[in-house]
N, C-alpha and C positions, 0 to 999 in steps of 0.2 A: 857693518858696524862703522859708525863715524869715528874719525880720528880727530882728537881735539887737543888744544894747548890751553893750559891754565896760566894766567899771569896773576901772581899773588903779591901782596904787600910785604916787602922784606922787613920793614920795621915791625909789623905785627908778628911775622914768623919768627923773628929773632928775639922777641920780647918774652917768649915762654907762655903764651896764652893757649897752649894745647895745640899748636899748629906745627907738627914735626915735619911736614912736607906737604902738607895739608890733607890729612887723612879724611876729613869731611868732604873735601872736593873730590878726592879719589873715590870714596864710597858713593857719592851722588852720581858720578859719571858711570861707575860700574853698574849701578842699579837703575839708571835712567830716572833718578829722582831730581827734585829741585827744578832748575831751569834746563836740565838736560831732557830733550824730547824723547830720547831713546838711550839704551845702554851704549856707552861710548868708551873708546880706548884713549886714555891719556898718553900722548906720545911725548909730551914735555911739559915741565913746569918751569916758568921763568919768574925769577924773583925781581920785583921792581925795587930798586934801592934809591933812597932819597938822594938827590932831588928828582930822579927819574931820567936823567940825561942818557943813560946807557940802555934804557929799556928797549928801544927800537933795534939797536944793534944786537942786543942779547936775543931778541925774538928771531932776528935774521940768522944769527949764529946757531940757535937751537934748531931751526929748520934745516940749515945746511948740515950740521953734524948728525942729525937724525936721518937725514936724506929723505925726509917726508914733509909734506906740506899739510897742515891741519885743515880739516873741512871748516872748522869753527874755532874761534879763540874766545875763551871765557875770562872775564875779569873776576877773580875770586870774590866770594861774598865779603871777606875781610877788606878787600879793596873797594868794592862797589858800595858797601854800606858802612864805611869807616866813620866812627864817632870818637873823637873829633875828626872832621874831614881832613884829607891830605892838604897840607898847606901849599903844595906846589901846583896841583891841577885837580879838577874834578874827575870823577870816574867817566862822565860823559865826554869830557875833553880827551881823556886817554883813549877811550873807545874810538872816537872820531879820528884821532891821530893814527891809531893802529890800522883801522879800516882803510884810511886814505893811503897809507904807505904799503900795506900788504894786499889790499883788495879782498881780504877775508872778513866775513861777518864777525862782529864782536858782540857777545852777550854779556850783560851786566849781572853779575852774581852767579853762584853755582848751586847753593843749597840753602835750606831754611833750618838746618839743624842748630841746636843751641850749643 
């Protein structure tokens, strides 16, 4: 079973749009739905907080504290498909930055659930 990390939009999570820890991302990972190619174990969820300066250090800290390196990092659907878009960087820019710093493949989006 793949070990994965989910990076989610903190603004979305905190605004009360039904994202308590992002149950939809957790369900998609557990069932191998959405962009997950197989059933996956979520080993950490990292919250990206505006303007995103601490995201890389938080990803590093999550890996260190979990004592596990994920096989893949997923940008949550709320981050990858945000409307309006993040005013600080695009999902593609975030993905490239994370891949460059960690060497871990980043997938845009997690699920198609409403």
